[in-house]
Phi, psi and omega in degrees: 000139178284140177282144175284130186290159176299322180298323178294315176301315181297320180294316179296315180298317181296322180291316178297317178299317178303311182298314182295315182291320178298319177301316179295315181295322177296317180297321180291311185289332181260015187306314181303314180294316182296321180297315179296316183294327186268344186245359181227170174275114183305327180295330180265332186255020184301330176298322177292321177297320178296323181287325185267339182302317180299338179294341179282339184298314176299327177294318177297320177297323176297318178296317179296324176297319178295320178296316180298314180296320179298320180295342180256010173096005180278132183252356183271088189289311185299311182298317181293319179303308184287332174295317176295322177301311182293318185294330186248005191305311185299306183288325179292325174299319179296317178297315179296319180294316179298315180297317181296318181293315180298313180298317181296313180297320180295318179291325175297318177297319178301314180295325184288326187251003186301326183266356180283155181295329180266008179296333180298338178271325186274321185301311178301324179295315179296318179294326176296321177296319178299312181297320180295317179298318180290333178281324183285323186304308180294328177292320178296319178294321177295317177297323178297318179297322180289324185218080184299337182277358182289136177302148184301320181299320180291319178301313183291318181292319178296316179298319180297317181298312186280334174294323178281319181297317177259058187298329182292324175289321176298321179296318178297316180298318178296321178295319178296315179295322178296317177298320178295321179295318179296317179297322180297323181289332182263326182213080183303321182297317179293318181294318183280325187270341187231310192264349184300309183296312177301320179296314180292327178297318178295318178298317179297316180298318178296315181296319181291324176293322178298325182274002186308321181299337182249003176280154176304149184298333183264008181278133176285132182244124179289141177230000000 
């Protein structure tokens, strides 16, 4: 039998370490939202969820920064995570707030018109808006991590174009995020402690591949 090389062991250890530390950092950075989501009835506390949800966007940007750095051989996960958090905080908060407001307003409209006779026309449109917002947000955050100096308007327009153009990757990412959300409702400890980082890594890889046409020629792209 061939022996497993030291480099293989080191690579596996680094990947596991990345996932575990990112999970911990996400739990810390998203604590306000997680506390509200886990200790209240979301149907009654949705205004608090709306207020705290954007705070998770810088945490997601920090995680994406850690994934990017890991793909380039960087092993300092904690330092890179918080550096990414600080560097992107302003714009990522704006992206998170826009996504949260759009999704909330669209769902409120769905609830308001669901029983109306013309709701069959409005509900699919509102749900499409929700899916588009959820698909654009991670691509915009990925673009922000790649180019923090890019204006917010350019980030959002670029993300919208490539999220729609590579719709099949966006669909996979949405399914992964939906699965993670379902797992969080049934087993928060498992979702936060084990699967959050792998799920976000797949979403990041899809988003970065979608953005490949506008990434620098020398940038490594996960596939």
